[in-house]
Every structure is written in C-alpha cells, then in structure tokens.
C-alpha positions in Angstrom: -9.3 -5.3 -0.4 -12.3 -7.5 -1.5 -11.0 -10.7 -0.4 -8.5 -10.3 2.3 -10.4 -13.4 3.9 -7.5 -15.2 2.8 -8.1 -19.0 2.7 -4.9 -19.5 5.0 -6.7 -17.6 7.7 -10.1 -19.3 7.2 -8.4 -22.7 7.3 -6.9 -21.9 10.7 -9.9 -20.3 12.2 -12.8 -22.2 10.7 -14.6 -19.1 10.0 -16.2 -17.5 6.9 -15.9 -13.7 7.2 -17.4 -11.7 4.8 -16.1 -8.0 4.6 -17.1 -5.2 2.1 -16.9 -6.4 -1.6 -13.9 -4.0 -2.2 -10.7 -3.8 -4.1 -8.3 -1.3 -3.7 -8.1 1.4 -6.6 -10.2 2.0 -9.8 -11.3 -0.7 -11.9 -8.9 -2.5 -14.0 -9.0 -1.0 -17.7 -6.5 -3.3 -19.6 -7.2 -6.0 -22.3 -3.5 -7.7 -21.3 -3.6 -9.0 -18.0 0.1 -10.1 -18.6 1.3 -6.7 -18.8 0.0 -4.5 -16.1 2.6 -1.7 -16.2 2.6 1.7 -15.1 0.7 2.7 -18.4 -2.0 -0.3 -18.3 -4.5 1.3 -15.7 -5.8 4.5 -16.1 -5.4 5.6 -19.8 -4.4 9.1 -20.3 -4.6 10.5 -16.9 -1.8 13.0 -15.8 1.0 12.1 -13.6 3.0 14.3 -11.4 6.8 13.6 -10.8 8.3 12.5 -7.5 11.9 13.5 -7.8 14.9 11.4 -6.6 18.2 13.1 -5.2 21.6 12.5 -6.4 22.4 10.0 -3.7 21.1 6.3 -3.9 20.5 4.0 -1.1 22.5 1.0 -2.3 21.2 -2.5 -2.0 24.1 -4.7 -2.0 23.6 -8.5 -2.7 23.6 -11.1 0.4 23.9 -14.8 0.1 21.2 -16.6 -2.2 18.6 -18.7 -0.6 20.3 -22.3 -1.3 16.6 -23.9 -1.5 15.5 -21.1 -4.4 18.8 -21.2 -6.1 19.5 -23.2 -9.3 19.7 -26.8 -8.4 17.9 -26.3 -5.2 15.3 -28.2 -3.6 12.8 -25.2 -4.2 13.9 -23.9 -7.4 10.8 -25.2 -9.2 8.5 -24.1 -6.7 9.9 -20.5 -7.6 9.5 -21.0 -11.1 6.0 -22.3 -10.7 5.1 -19.6 -8.2 6.1 -16.8 -10.9 4.6 -18.3 -13.6 1.3 -19.2 -12.2 0.9 -16.3 -10.0 1.7 -13.8 -12.8 4.6 -12.3 -11.0 6.4 -9.6 -12.7 8.8 -8.8 -10.2 9.9 -10.4 -6.9 12.5 -8.9 -4.5 13.5 -10.2 -0.9 15.5 -8.0 1.2 17.3 -9.6 4.6 19.0 -7.3 6.7 18.8 -4.7 3.8 20.6 -7.1 1.3 19.1 -8.6 -1.8 19.0 -12.4 -1.5 16.4 -13.1 -4.2 15.3 -10.9 -7.2 13.3 -12.1 -10.3 11.7 -10.3 -13.1 9.2 -11.7 -15.6 6.2 -10.6 -18.2 8.6 -7.8 -19.5 9.3 -6.3 -16.4 12.7 -5.3 -15.4 14.9 -3.7 -12.8 14.4 -0.1 -14.4 10.7 -0.4 -15.2 8.1 1.3 -13.3 5.1 -0.4 -11.9 1.7 1.0 -10.4 1.6 0.6 -6.7 -2.2 0.6 -6.8 -3.3 0.4 -3.0 0.3 -0.1 -1.6 0.3 3.9 -2.2 -2.3 3.7 1.0 0.6 2.6 3.2 2.9 5.6 1.5 0.1 8.1 2.1 -0.5 7.1 5.6 3.4 7.5 6.7 2.8 11.2 5.1 0.4 11.6 7.6 3.0 10.6 10.3 5.7 13.0 8.8 3.1 16.0 8.8 2.6 15.5 12.5 6.2 15.3 13.1 6.7 18.5 11.0 3.9 20.1 13.1 1.8 20.7 10.0 -0.9 18.5 11.5 -1.4 18.9 15.4 -3.2 15.5 16.3 -4.9 12.5 14.8 -8.0 13.4 16.9 -8.2 16.7 14.9 -11.5 17.1 12.8 -11.2 16.7 9.0 -12.8 20.4 8.3 -10.1 21.8 10.2 -7.7 21.0 7.2 -10.4 20.8 4.4 -12.8 23.6 4.8 -15.0 22.6 2.0 -16.1 19.6 3.9 -17.8 21.6 6.5 -21.6 20.7 6.6 -20.8 17.3 5.2 -21.0 14.0 7.0 -17.3 14.6 7.9 -18.0 17.3 10.4 -17.4 14.8 13.3 -15.0 12.5 11.6 -11.2 12.8 12.7 -8.0 11.9 10.8 -7.7 8.8 12.8 -10.9 7.6 11.3 -9.7 8.2 7.8 -6.6 6.4 8.5 -8.5 3.4 9.8 -11.4 3.5 7.5 -13.9 4.1 10.3 -15.5 7.3 9.3 -19.2 5.8 9.1 -19.6 7.4 5.7 -21.1 5.3 3.1 -19.1 3.8 0.2 -19.5 1.4 -2.2 -16.2 -0.1 -3.8 -17.7 -3.0 -5.5 -16.2 -2.9 -9.0 -18.9 -5.3 -10.8 -21.3 -2.2 -10.0 -21.2 0.5 -12.3 -23.0 2.7 -10.0 -20.6 2.1 -7.1 -18.8 5.1 -5.7 -15.4 3.7 -6.8 -16.8 4.0 -10.5 -19.0 7.4 -10.0 -16.0 9.0 -8.5 -14.1 9.4 -11.6 -17.2 10.4 -13.9 -19.7 12.4 -11.5 -19.5 16.4 -12.2 -17.3 18.5 -10.2 -18.4 21.4 -8.1 -16.9 24.5 -9.8 -13.7 25.6 -7.9 -13.5 22.6 -5.8 -11.3 19.6 -5.4 -12.6 16.6 -7.4 -12.2 14.4 -4.5 -13.7 16.8 -1.9 -16.5 17.6 -4.2 -17.8 14.0 -4.6 -16.9 12.9 -0.9 -18.8 15.8 0.7 -21.9 14.4 -0.8 -21.8 11.2 0.7 -24.2 10.5 3.7 -23.2 8.9 7.0 -24.5 5.5 7.8 -22.8 5.2 11.3 -21.3 7.0 14.1 -17.5 7.6 13.2 -15.5 4.8 14.8 -18.2 2.2 14.9 -17.9 0.8 11.3 -15.1 -0.3 9.1 -15.6 0.2 5.6 -13.0 -0.1 2.9 -13.0 3.2 1.1 -10.1 4.4 -1.6 -12.0 7.5 -1.5 -11.2 8.5 1.8 -7.4 7.8 1.4 -7.6 9.9 -1.6 -9.0 12.5 1.0 -6.1 12.1 3.3 -4.0 13.0 0.5 -5.9 16.3 0.0 -5.7 16.8 3.9 -1.9 16.2 3.9 -1.6 18.8 0.8 -3.6 21.4 2.6 -1.9 21.0 5.8 1.7 21.1 4.4 0.7 23.7 1.5 2.6 21.1 -0.8 1.7 18.7 -3.6 1.8 15.3 -2.1 4.6 14.3 -4.7 6.7 17.2 -3.5 6.1 16.3 0.3 7.1 12.6 -0.5 10.0 13.7 -2.4 11.4 16.0 0.3 10.9 13.4 3.1 11.6 10.2 1.7 12.3 9.9 -2.0 15.5 12.2 -2.0 16.6 11.8 1.7 16.5 8.0 1.9 18.0 7.6 -1.5 15.5 6.0 -3.9 16.9 5.0 -7.1 14.6 6.4 -9.7 12.1 9.2 -9.9 8.4 8.0 -9.3 5.3 9.4 -10.7 2.0 9.6 -9.1 -1.5 10.1 -10.9 -3.6 12.8 -10.5 -7.3 13.2 -10.4 -9.1 15.4 -12.6 -8.2 18.9 -10.6 -4.5 17.9 -10.5 -4.5 16.5 -6.9 -2.6 13.2 -6.4 -4.7 9.9 -6.1 -3.4 9.0 -2.7 -5.3 5.9 -2.4 -3.5 4.5 -5.4 -1.2 4.9 -8.6 2.1 5.8 -7.3 4.6 4.4 -9.9 8.0 3.1 -9.1 10.6 0.1 -9.9 10.6 -2.8 -7.9 13.8 -2.0 -5.8 12.1 1.1 -4.6 9.3 -0.6 -3.5 11.7 -2.8 -1.5 13.4 0.4 -0.4 10.3 1.7 1.2 9.7 -1.5 3.1 13.2 -1.3 4.4 12.7 2.2 5.4 9.6 1.3 7.1 11.4 -1.8 8.8 14.1 0.8 9.9 11.1 2.7 11.7 11.3 5.6 9.3 14.7 6.6 10.2 17.0 8.5 8.2 20.6 9.4 9.3 19.7 8.5 12.5 16.3 10.6 12.9 13.0 9.4 12.3 10.9 11.3 10.0 7.8 10.4 11.8 6.9 10.5 15.7 8.8 7.8 17.6 6.0 5.7 18.2 4.3 5.9 14.7 5.0 2.8 13.0 4.3 0.8 16.1 0.9 2.3 16.2 0.5 2.2 12.4 1.3 -1.3 11.9 -0.7 -2.8 14.9 -4.5 -3.8 14.7 -6.6 -0.7 15.1 -9.5 -2.1 13.7 -9.9 -6.0 14.3 -11.4 -7.7 11.4 -11.0 -11.5 12.2 -9.3 -13.2 14.9 -5.6 -12.3 15.3 -5.9 -9.8 12.2 -7.1 -6.5 11.1 -6.2 -3.0 9.8 -3.8 -0.4 11.1 -3.2 2.9 9.6 -3.1 2.0 5.9 -1.7 -1.4 6.7 -2.9 -5.0 6.9 -2.1 -7.3 9.9 -2.6 -10.9 9.4 -0.3 -12.2 12.2 1.8 -11.0 15.0 4.9 -11.4 13.0 4.3 -9.3 10.0 2.4 -6.5 8.4 1.6 -5.8 4.6 0.9 -3.1 2.2 -1.6 -4.6 -0.5 -2.9 -3.7 -3.7 -5.2 -5.2 -6.2 -3.7 -7.6 -9.2 -1.4 -8.9 -6.7 0.9 -5.8 -5.5 2.6 -6.3 -2.0 5.3 -5.1 0.3 5.7 -7.6 3.1 7.6 -6.6 6.2 8.7 -8.9 9.0 10.6 -7.3 11.6 11.7 -10.4 13.5 13.5 -11.7 10.5 14.6 -8.2 9.3 12.8 -9.4 5.9 11.1 -7.4 3.1 9.5 -8.9 0.3 8.4 -6.5 -2.6 6.1 -8.2 -5.3 4.8 -6.7 -8.6 2.2 -9.1 -10.2 -0.3 -8.9 -13.1 -3.4 -11.0 -11.7 -6.1 -11.1 -14.3 -8.6 -10.7 -11.3 -8.4 -7.8 -9.1 -8.4 -10.0 -6.1 -8.5 -13.6 -5.4 -8.6 -15.7 -2.3 -6.8 -18.5 -4.2 -4.0 -16.3 -5.2 -3.8 -14.8 -1.8 -3.5 -18.3 -0.3 -0.7 -19.3 -2.9 1.3 -16.2 -1.9 1.0 -16.9 1.7 2.3 -20.2 1.5 5.3 -19.2 -0.8 6.0 -16.5 2.0 5.9 -19.1 4.6 8.1 -21.4 2.6 10.8 -18.6 2.4 10.6 -17.8 6.0 11.0 -21.6 7.0 14.2 -21.7 4.7 15.5 -18.9 6.6 14.8 -20.1 9.9 16.5 -23.4 9.0 19.5 -21.2 8.2 19.7 -20.2 11.4 19.4 -23.7 12.6 22.0 -25.0 10.7 24.3 -22.1 11.3 23.8 -20.8 14.6 26.4 -18.2 14.7 24.9 -16.7 11.2 
C-alpha cells in the first residue's frame, strides 16, 4: 500500500522510507466517502457468489473491555476514534469471543463490505490450500506451468513464491494519481481475443529486475495468483474458497467476489462480506487454518506466510500477502481503512471496515496503530489485575 510507512514506525526508527506509491486495488469511484459499501467501488461490475453452508461458526460474547464500555475511562476515545477515522465497523475477538463490536455510517451486522486488498491475504491462503490438496506442487514452480499463455513473457522465470511476495521483477505502476498507470489501464486496455483479461494485460509487461531482487507492490500480480489457483484447481476461485473455508469453517453469510471483464475473480481485491466474517477469517488464520482438527494448508504455511519474507524497513516487511510491522502481530490491509489484525500471543483478532476519504494516509494509519495499542494495553492490564484469568 502506498503509505505503509506508518508514522509510528518512522518515529521509532527515525528513518524516512519511500516505497512505491501504491494502494491496494482499483481507484476509488465514489462521491460519498462516508458510505463506501460493497456497491460503491466498481460500478456495475459483475460478481460471483461464495456460498455459505448450513452450519455457522458461532461467535459468543465474552466480557466487555471495561475501559471502552459505557462510563469507562476510554469510552470517549473509542467514540472519537470511530468518528474521526470514519470507522463503519469495528469488531474485536479474543479467545474467539466478541469483546467489542460497533457499527456506524449506516453499516450493520448483516451488511456486506468490500475487502479491497484484504482479499490478497485470502488469495494467498488459497494458494496454501491448493498445495495441501496437491493441485500445486511447489511454490518454486514457474508460473507458465499453470498459465501457459504467459510463456514467452517476463513471467517465464517467475515462480509462485515471487508472485506471493511481489518480487517478480516485472514492471508495474500502481499510482492512482496517474491515469496511465497499470492499475488504471488494467481495466481499460483491449483484451487479446480468447484470453483472460488479467493474463492478456500482464503478459505484455516488461521485466525491470531479476526475480527475487526487487519488491514492487502489484495488485495485478495477486489477480494473476487467482488465475493460477483457478487454473490449477479447475474451479472458480469463489467455488474453491467456498468449499475450503466458507462452508466448512462456518461463515455466517454468502459472500460475493467481483469479476474482471472475462469473468475471473479479481483476486487482489473486492471480496464482499460482513464484518463478522472478516473476523471469522482472522480467527481461522489464528487457529492455523484448522477445521475439525485438520489444517487445510500445509502445517507450516501460516508460520511462513506471516513472517517477513521481504524486509522493507527495520523489523517489518511483507509475507505471503500479509503485512508484518512487529514480531507480535500481522495484518491484512486494504485501502480506505480495511484491516484484519491478528495477534497470536494475545489470541486477539480485530476486524475493521472503514470509509476513509483518502485511499491511504500516514496520519490515519498512525491513529489506528495507536488505538490498537491502547486495546492491547487494556488487555494486558486485565491480566495484571486478574492473574488467574
């Protein structure tokens, strides 16, 4: 994302790091920044459903966090955070139980909200599932083995691992202020006859570095991962997500996934679901991808996926579609303030739906980090005052 150089990090390390000016999906197309719902981003683009099953993974209520409850010391801080940061939904799970849940801006428990680039972390998880299922042999397989139309392109020597870590070395411009950037042209350039829209665009891009030598944020390449998973599994991405996670884990609602111009899920963004299912996905990851005692991904998948694969600043970087800012937590992030924060040591998941008027903002990231820090402080204080809890 464009400004994942959070002021919090900068204040700690005293450095100014400039990453690619990128955000995490297509440009915002809405005139109402306080209502960035599932229908606000991409006009009339078609969607495919991700069916839910008959059983729901229940989320019971745990004890409220006293400081953020009515009359608590941080009640006003919570209200100010929601208002100032355009938060539409905020849900905190600890030990799988709801300890804080709030809605605003017309959002509700049943409303769907666009994941934007949070979907990248979902797509990377499906890569792990496809390896466990035997559809993909290795992360070191070359991309054209699964997408033959990329033969002869800059992706000839690119592996699945390079796609997951955004280190392909293929040129990509994700600057939303540039109408000629790839992120804009991707959705408008002519499609080669008989070819998938993503593949048609990506195969024309030149290499600018050897694979593995340069990190470049590219939504197009996670879209390409989606094509690869669909090709390997011979299933739509929506069906595979439904059969591997949505139905067996017990998501509460049917989700939707927006499609490109040739009917392929836009794997780098645009998965619509309710806030509680954002949180359930976080809980699923916290539980190491286990359903009924068995992981749907290789045993070490999330250990590797949520560790720094590409160092981008001291103590932080990028994994397999996940952002790592410290040794205690990792995050799935999307523009306009979408987040799934996972803190394994505290058994904590925080899901946030927001409607930032900006695609990205250092100031807003700093505010979110500070608020999350205040939550973890209160949770730690509970342990101090109740040692046996």
